[in-house]
C-alpha positions in Angstrom: 12.0 -0.5 -17.4 12.3 3.3 -17.1 11.0 4.8 -19.7 12.3 8.7 -18.9 12.1 10.4 -22.5 9.5 11.3 -24.3 9.6 8.5 -27.1 9.4 6.5 -23.9 6.6 8.4 -22.8 4.8 7.6 -26.5 5.1 4.0 -25.4 3.2 4.0 -22.6 0.8 6.7 -24.0 0.1 3.2 -26.4 -1.6 1.3 -23.1 -2.2 4.0 -20.8 -5.6 4.5 -19.0 -6.4 8.5 -20.5 -6.8 9.4 -16.3 -3.3 8.0 -15.9 -1.8 11.0 -18.9 -1.3 13.8 -16.4 1.2 11.8 -14.1 2.8 10.4 -17.3 2.9 13.9 -19.2 4.5 15.4 -16.1 7.0 13.0 -13.8 10.7 13.3 -14.2 10.3 9.8 -15.2 7.9 6.0 -15.0 9.2 3.3 -14.3 7.3 0.4 -15.6 7.5 -2.7 -12.8 7.6 -6.1 -14.8 7.3 -9.5 -12.4 9.8 -11.9 -14.1 8.2 -15.4 -14.0 11.4 -17.4 -14.5 13.5 -15.4 -12.0 14.1 -18.7 -10.0 16.3 -20.0 -13.4 18.8 -17.5 -11.7 18.3 -18.8 -7.6 21.5 -21.5 -8.3 24.0 -18.9 -9.1 22.8 -16.6 -6.4 23.0 -19.4 -3.8 26.1 -20.3 -5.1 27.7 -16.5 -4.9 26.4 -16.7 -1.1 28.2 -19.8 -0.2 31.6 -18.8 -2.3 31.3 -15.9 0.0 30.8 -17.7 3.0 27.9 -16.4 3.6 26.1 -19.6 4.0 27.4 -23.2 4.1 27.6 -25.3 1.7 25.7 -28.0 3.4 22.9 -25.3 3.8 23.3 -23.4 0.3 22.0 -28.0 -1.0 19.7 -27.9 1.5 18.2 -25.0 0.4 18.1 -25.9 -3.5 16.8 -29.0 -3.3 13.6 -27.6 -0.7 12.4 -24.9 -2.9 13.9 -25.4 -6.1 12.5 -28.2 -6.8 8.8 -26.5 -6.4 9.8 -23.4 -8.6 10.3 -26.0 -11.7 7.4 -28.0 -11.5 5.2 -24.9 -10.7 1.8 -24.2 -12.6 2.3 -20.9 -14.1 -0.3 -18.8 -11.9 2.0 -19.6 -8.6 5.4 -18.3 -10.6 3.2 -15.4 -11.7 1.7 -14.8 -7.9 4.9 -15.5 -6.7 6.8 -12.7 -9.0 4.4 -10.6 -8.6 4.9 -10.2 -4.8 8.4 -9.7 -5.5 7.9 -7.1 -7.3 5.5 -5.2 -5.2 8.3 -5.4 -2.4 11.4 -3.9 -4.7 8.7 -1.3 -5.5 7.2 -0.4 -2.1 11.4 -0.1 -1.1 11.1 2.4 -4.4 8.5 4.7 -3.2 10.3 4.8 0.5 14.0 5.3 -1.2 12.6 8.2 -3.6 10.6 9.6 -0.5 13.6 9.6 1.7 14.9 11.8 -1.4 13.0 14.4 -1.9 11.1 12.9 -4.5 7.5 11.9 -4.8 5.5 8.7 -6.3 2.6 7.6 -7.5 1.9 4.2 -8.0 -0.1 3.2 -11.6 -2.0 0.1 -12.5 -4.9 2.2 -14.6 -3.5 0.2 -18.5 -4.0 -2.1 -20.5 -1.7 -5.1 -18.7 -1.8 -7.0 -22.2 -0.2 -4.5 -24.1 2.4 -3.2 -21.5 5.2 -6.2 -22.1 5.2 -6.4 -26.0 5.4 -2.5 -26.6 8.6 -2.4 -24.9 9.9 -5.9 -26.9 9.5 -8.0 -23.7 8.0 -11.6 -23.7 4.3 -11.5 -22.3 4.6 -15.3 -21.6 7.4 -14.5 -18.7 7.3 -10.9 -17.9 4.1 -9.8 -16.2 3.3 -6.1 -15.6 2.9 -5.2 -12.1 2.7 -1.6 -11.8 4.1 1.4 -12.8 5.4 5.1 -10.1 5.7 8.0 -11.5 8.8 9.5 -10.4 9.6 13.5 -9.9 10.4 16.1 -7.5 7.0 18.1 -6.3 5.5 21.2 -7.8 7.2 24.4 -5.8 3.5 26.1 -5.8 1.8 22.8 -4.8 -1.5 23.8 -7.1 -1.4 20.3 -8.4 -1.3 18.7 -5.2 -3.4 16.3 -4.3 -3.6 14.8 -0.5 -4.2 11.5 -0.2 -7.1 9.1 0.1 -7.0 7.2 2.6 -9.5 3.8 4.4 -9.9 3.4 8.1 -7.8 0.9 9.1 -10.4 -1.0 10.9 -12.2 -1.2 7.4 -9.3 -2.8 5.5 -7.6 -4.9 8.4 -9.0 -7.0 10.8 -7.6 -7.7 13.9 -7.8 -11.1 15.5 
């Protein structure tokens, strides 16, 4: 969900935590990322198109669909939420990297009431899971509001076996 006007930002303000409002007020656009827990329902069309385009054989398509589609169709909600969250965070990361490559800055945001996000935008909260918001815009020319990132040392977050 791309929000780039004041009416949309007012919707976001209704569930964002106060400490994220400066980013909301100054960004060119705020992108609310939702995971679709029913995305698997379009997998058959996706794989059929790949087969029609000659990117995979009919046998491979059938193997793929017969292997994992039943898993999703019978999956508990928790697996569908987790799967949609993983997919969405990968897409969000790519979006942020592409934005940086084109001269934009981004800020991932998780400080909001996740129980309200889908409803505010008229989405089914049972299907669409809020994953994160991303503030997007050009950096200020004077840099007066620039904040240097704080990062944990690698050895504090990754254990090498």
